[in-house]
C-alpha positions in Angstrom: 4.7 -19.0 5.7 7.7 -18.1 7.9 7.3 -14.5 9.3 10.0 -12.6 11.1 9.9 -12.6 14.8 9.2 -9.0 15.1 5.9 -9.4 13.2 5.0 -12.3 15.5 5.7 -10.0 18.5 3.5 -7.3 17.0 0.7 -9.8 16.4 1.0 -11.0 20.0 0.9 -7.4 21.3 -2.3 -6.8 19.5 -3.8 -9.8 20.9 -2.6 -9.2 24.5 -3.9 -5.6 24.3 -7.3 -7.0 23.4 -7.2 -9.5 26.3 -6.3 -6.7 28.7 -9.5 -4.9 27.8 -7.9 -2.2 25.4 -9.9 -2.0 22.2 -7.1 -2.5 19.8 -8.1 -5.0 17.1 -9.9 -8.3 16.9 -8.0 -11.5 16.3 -9.2 -11.4 12.7 -7.9 -7.8 12.3 -4.6 -8.8 13.8 -4.3 -11.8 11.3 -5.1 -9.5 8.4 -2.5 -7.0 9.4 0.1 -9.8 9.8 -0.8 -11.2 6.5 -0.7 -7.8 4.8 2.7 -7.0 6.4 4.2 -10.3 5.4 3.3 -9.6 1.7 3.7 -5.9 1.4 6.4 -4.7 4.0 10.0 -5.3 5.0 11.6 -4.1 8.2 15.1 -3.3 9.0 16.8 -3.2 12.3 19.7 -0.9 13.1 22.0 -1.6 16.1 23.8 1.6 17.1 26.4 2.0 19.7 25.6 4.6 22.3 29.4 5.6 22.5 30.5 5.5 18.9 27.2 6.5 17.3 25.9 9.0 19.7 25.9 11.7 16.9 23.5 9.5 14.9 21.3 8.8 17.9 21.1 12.4 18.9 20.0 13.4 15.3 17.4 10.6 15.3 16.1 11.6 18.6 15.8 15.2 17.4 14.0 14.3 14.3 11.7 12.0 16.2 9.8 15.0 17.5 9.4 16.5 13.9 6.8 15.6 11.4 7.5 12.2 9.8 9.7 11.2 12.7 12.7 8.9 12.4 11.2 6.7 9.6 10.2 9.7 7.5 13.7 11.3 8.0 15.5 8.2 7.0 13.3 7.6 3.9 13.7 11.2 2.9 17.5 10.9 3.1 17.5 7.7 0.9 15.1 9.3 -1.6 17.3 12.4 -2.0 20.3 10.1 -2.5 18.4 8.2 -5.2 17.4 11.4 -7.0 21.0 12.7 -6.7 22.3 9.6 -8.3 19.8 9.9 -11.2 20.7 13.5 -11.8 24.5 12.7 -11.9 24.0 9.8 -14.3 
């Protein structure tokens, strides 16, 4: 199974935390999380320019402090857009 590099980095981070004495997750737990994520999740990466996208970055930084954070805010926008499209159809 070919997993995205980000998941591999997360897996290594969990393992390194364990080696450093922090009680994160066992190797079995890390493998289970990696397997679950590979089957049940997808990740998207946004590359934003600090000069031309500063308005977007400022807004994301502001919502990061609110409940739900950046991910919740973006998911909420997409869900409102989907609902709006259903209502106008």
